[in-house]
N, CA and C atoms as a LAMMPS dump frame, in Angstrom:
ITEM: TIMESTEP
0
ITEM: NUMBER OF ATOMS
222
ITEM: BOX BOUNDS ff ff ff
-5.0000000000000000e+02 5.0000000000000000e+02
-5.0000000000000000e+02 5.0000000000000000e+02
-5.0000000000000000e+02 5.0000000000000000e+02
ITEM: ATOMS id mol type element x y z
1 1 1 N -24.954 -375.804 -17.49
2 1 2 C -25.567 -377.06 -17.842
3 1 3 C -24.476 -378.042 -18.256
4 2 1 N -24.46 -379.193 -17.628
5 2 2 C -23.452 -380.202 -17.977
6 2 3 C -24.052 -381.192 -18.96
7 3 1 N -23.251 -381.526 -19.953
8 3 2 C -23.695 -382.523 -20.921
9 3 3 C -23.331 -383.9 -20.4
10 4 1 N -24.21 -384.834 -20.601
11 4 2 C -23.983 -386.198 -20.151
12 4 3 C -23.932 -387.134 -21.347
13 5 1 N -23.261 -388.233 -21.143
14 5 2 C -23.165 -389.235 -22.192
15 5 3 C -24.489 -389.97 -22.335
16 6 1 N -24.954 -390.102 -23.563
17 6 2 C -26.165 -390.859 -23.842
18 6 3 C -25.804 -392.347 -23.787
19 7 1 N -26.224 -393.017 -22.722
20 7 2 C -25.794 -394.392 -22.472
21 7 3 C -26.379 -395.386 -23.47
22 8 1 N -27.568 -395.119 -23.986
23 8 2 C -28.17 -396.028 -24.967
24 8 3 C -27.376 -396.013 -26.266
25 9 1 N -27.016 -394.836 -26.73
26 9 2 C -26.246 -394.725 -27.968
27 9 3 C -24.846 -395.282 -27.757
28 10 1 N -24.284 -395.06 -26.575
29 10 2 C -22.96 -395.599 -26.263
30 10 3 C -22.974 -397.116 -26.29
31 11 1 N -24.014 -397.736 -25.748
32 11 2 C -24.081 -399.199 -25.75
33 11 3 C -24.225 -399.741 -27.167
34 12 1 N -24.961 -399.037 -28.024
35 12 2 C -25.074 -399.458 -29.424
36 12 3 C -23.722 -399.366 -30.123
37 13 1 N -22.977 -398.306 -29.831
38 13 2 C -21.655 -398.155 -30.418
39 13 3 C -20.697 -399.233 -29.956
40 14 1 N -20.78 -399.594 -28.681
41 14 2 C -19.906 -400.651 -28.168
42 14 3 C -20.264 -402.016 -28.756
43 15 1 N -21.559 -402.245 -28.998
44 15 2 C -21.968 -403.497 -29.645
45 15 3 C -21.432 -403.559 -31.072
46 16 1 N -21.464 -402.43 -31.775
47 16 2 C -20.912 -402.398 -33.13
48 16 3 C -19.404 -402.655 -33.107
49 17 1 N -18.725 -402.1 -32.115
50 17 2 C -17.286 -402.325 -32
51 17 3 C -16.976 -403.786 -31.669
52 18 1 N -17.839 -404.431 -30.888
53 18 2 C -17.65 -405.856 -30.587
54 18 3 C -17.82 -406.691 -31.853
55 19 1 N -18.798 -406.348 -32.668
56 19 2 C -18.968 -407.036 -33.946
57 19 3 C -17.79 -406.812 -34.866
58 20 1 N -17.259 -405.61 -34.832
59 20 2 C -16.084 -405.301 -35.633
60 20 3 C -14.883 -406.107 -35.166
61 21 1 N -14.727 -406.25 -33.854
62 21 2 C -13.611 -407.025 -33.316
63 21 3 C -13.697 -408.48 -33.754
64 22 1 N -14.905 -409.042 -33.721
65 22 2 C -15.082 -410.416 -34.197
66 22 3 C -14.701 -410.538 -35.672
67 23 1 N -15.166 -409.591 -36.486
68 23 2 C -14.866 -409.635 -37.914
69 23 3 C -13.378 -409.405 -38.195
70 24 1 N -12.718 -408.622 -37.338
71 24 2 C -11.286 -408.377 -37.526
72 24 3 C -10.468 -409.647 -37.351
73 25 1 N -10.961 -410.587 -36.569
74 25 2 C -10.262 -411.855 -36.414
75 25 3 C -10.745 -412.9 -37.42
76 26 1 N -12.043 -412.927 -37.681
77 26 2 C -12.603 -413.947 -38.564
78 26 3 C -12.21 -413.727 -40.028
79 27 1 N -12.189 -412.473 -40.476
80 27 2 C -11.868 -412.184 -41.868
81 27 3 C -10.486 -412.675 -42.292
82 28 1 N -9.424 -412.295 -41.591
83 28 2 C -8.095 -412.774 -41.98
84 28 3 C -7.925 -414.294 -41.862
85 29 1 N -8.602 -414.915 -40.891
86 29 2 C -8.515 -416.374 -40.77
87 29 3 C -9.122 -417.036 -42.001
88 30 1 N -10.259 -416.553 -42.434
89 30 2 C -10.916 -417.123 -43.617
90 30 3 C -10.101 -416.827 -44.87
91 31 1 N -9.55 -415.621 -44.978
92 31 2 C -8.704 -415.299 -46.133
93 31 3 C -7.462 -416.186 -46.181
94 32 1 N -6.843 -416.412 -45.038
95 32 2 C -5.665 -417.271 -44.993
96 32 3 C -6.027 -418.695 -45.399
97 33 1 N -7.168 -419.156 -44.935
98 33 2 C -7.645 -420.485 -45.308
99 33 3 C -7.889 -420.582 -46.811
100 34 1 N -8.438 -419.525 -47.398
101 34 2 C -8.706 -419.533 -48.842
102 34 3 C -7.395 -419.552 -49.624
103 35 1 N -6.428 -418.726 -49.229
104 35 2 C -5.173 -418.668 -49.974
105 35 3 C -4.342 -419.944 -49.801
106 36 1 N -4.553 -420.65 -48.702
107 36 2 C -3.828 -421.888 -48.472
108 36 3 C -4.352 -423.016 -49.362
109 37 1 N -5.617 -422.949 -49.737
110 37 2 C -6.251 -424.016 -50.521
111 37 3 C -6.689 -423.508 -51.89
112 38 1 N -5.763 -422.978 -52.669
113 38 2 C -6.12 -422.382 -53.959
114 38 3 C -6.569 -423.418 -54.993
115 39 1 N -6.201 -424.664 -54.821
116 39 2 C -6.601 -425.68 -55.795
117 39 3 C -7.975 -426.272 -55.481
118 40 1 N -8.559 -425.917 -54.365
119 40 2 C -9.869 -426.436 -53.97
120 40 3 C -10.954 -425.789 -54.823
121 41 1 N -12.016 -426.534 -55.165
122 41 2 C -13.077 -425.954 -56.008
123 41 3 C -13.852 -424.8 -55.344
124 42 1 N -13.844 -424.721 -54.023
125 42 2 C -14.557 -423.64 -53.335
126 42 3 C -13.645 -422.464 -52.999
127 43 1 N -12.522 -422.344 -53.693
128 43 2 C -11.56 -421.279 -53.415
129 43 3 C -12.192 -419.894 -53.593
130 44 1 N -12.848 -419.655 -54.715
131 44 2 C -13.411 -418.334 -55.008
132 44 3 C -14.524 -417.957 -54.023
133 45 1 N -15.491 -418.841 -53.732
134 45 2 C -16.522 -418.44 -52.761
135 45 3 C -15.961 -418.153 -51.362
136 46 1 N -14.992 -418.941 -50.913
137 46 2 C -14.401 -418.704 -49.587
138 46 3 C -13.628 -417.396 -49.597
139 47 1 N -12.932 -417.107 -50.679
140 47 2 C -12.198 -415.851 -50.802
141 47 3 C -13.155 -414.66 -50.755
142 48 1 N -14.262 -414.751 -51.451
143 48 2 C -15.252 -413.665 -51.465
144 48 3 C -15.839 -413.464 -50.071
145 49 1 N -16.147 -414.558 -49.384
146 49 2 C -16.694 -414.455 -48.02
147 49 3 C -15.681 -413.797 -47.096
148 50 1 N -14.421 -414.178 -47.206
149 50 2 C -13.378 -413.57 -46.384
150 50 3 C -13.229 -412.087 -46.648
151 51 1 N -13.291 -411.693 -47.913
152 51 2 C -13.185 -410.277 -48.254
153 51 3 C -14.388 -409.484 -47.739
154 52 1 N -15.575 -410.08 -47.817
155 52 2 C -16.774 -409.404 -47.312
156 52 3 C -16.713 -409.225 -45.797
157 53 1 N -16.211 -410.234 -45.101
158 53 2 C -16.102 -410.121 -43.644
159 53 3 C -15.058 -409.075 -43.274
160 54 1 N -13.953 -409.014 -44.015
161 54 2 C -12.932 -407.997 -43.745
162 54 3 C -13.486 -406.589 -44.004
163 55 1 N -14.258 -406.439 -45.068
164 55 2 C -14.874 -405.137 -45.349
165 55 3 C -15.902 -404.782 -44.284
166 56 1 N -16.632 -405.783 -43.794
167 56 2 C -17.613 -405.539 -42.733
168 56 3 C -16.926 -405.078 -41.452
169 57 1 N -15.721 -405.594 -41.185
170 57 2 C -14.983 -405.163 -39.99
171 57 3 C -14.659 -403.678 -40.067
172 58 1 N -14.228 -403.229 -41.226
173 58 2 C -13.897 -401.814 -41.395
174 58 3 C -15.156 -400.958 -41.272
175 59 1 N -16.229 -401.389 -41.917
176 59 2 C -17.483 -400.643 -41.879
177 59 3 C -18.025 -400.546 -40.452
178 60 1 N -18.032 -401.679 -39.739
179 60 2 C -18.553 -401.679 -38.372
180 60 3 C -17.686 -400.842 -37.44
181 61 1 N -16.384 -400.822 -37.674
182 61 2 C -15.506 -400.011 -36.827
183 61 3 C -15.806 -398.528 -36.999
184 62 1 N -15.953 -398.077 -38.234
185 62 2 C -16.274 -396.668 -38.461
186 62 3 C -17.644 -396.305 -37.903
187 63 1 N -18.619 -397.184 -38.137
188 63 2 C -19.961 -396.912 -37.641
189 63 3 C -19.991 -396.916 -36.109
190 64 1 N -19.267 -397.834 -35.485
191 64 2 C -19.212 -397.893 -34.029
192 64 3 C -18.534 -396.673 -33.435
193 65 1 N -17.429 -396.243 -34.035
194 65 2 C -16.753 -395.042 -33.544
195 65 3 C -17.631 -393.808 -33.683
196 66 1 N -18.369 -393.735 -34.778
197 66 2 C -19.275 -392.598 -34.966
198 66 3 C -20.366 -392.591 -33.892
199 67 1 N -20.928 -393.764 -33.579
200 67 2 C -21.961 -393.845 -32.54
201 67 3 C -21.396 -393.443 -31.18
202 68 1 N -20.185 -393.899 -30.884
203 68 2 C -19.582 -393.565 -29.59
204 68 3 C -19.336 -392.049 -29.508
205 69 1 N -18.845 -391.456 -30.575
206 69 2 C -18.62 -390.018 -30.575
207 69 3 C -19.942 -389.25 -30.463
208 70 1 N -20.976 -389.736 -31.141
209 70 2 C -22.297 -389.098 -31.035
210 70 3 C -22.83 -389.158 -29.609
211 71 1 N -22.578 -390.274 -28.936
212 71 2 C -23.091 -390.394 -27.571
213 71 3 C -22.389 -389.432 -26.623
214 72 1 N -21.139 -389.106 -26.903
215 72 2 C -20.4 -388.229 -26.009
216 72 3 C -20.58 -386.748 -26.328
217 73 1 N -20.684 -386.403 -27.605
218 73 2 C -20.671 -384.992 -27.99
219 73 3 C -21.993 -384.476 -28.522
220 74 1 N -23.007 -385.299 -28.65
221 74 2 C -24.31 -384.814 -29.121
222 74 3 C -25.304 -384.786 -28.002
């Protein structure tokens, strides 16, 4: 019996990885913008948003890799 890749789970994993890729670029850009404008009154909220997006990139990458592995080996 040959095992086949579950294409539905694989597509979900790839979508998560695409979201992670977007966050991997958006997070550092927002963080750089926040650190460049430290005297601005919205410094803290922009910094928090940048940190949340960077954390979301890491979370989505792990979740996406897990889905891709599940589609291949489960």
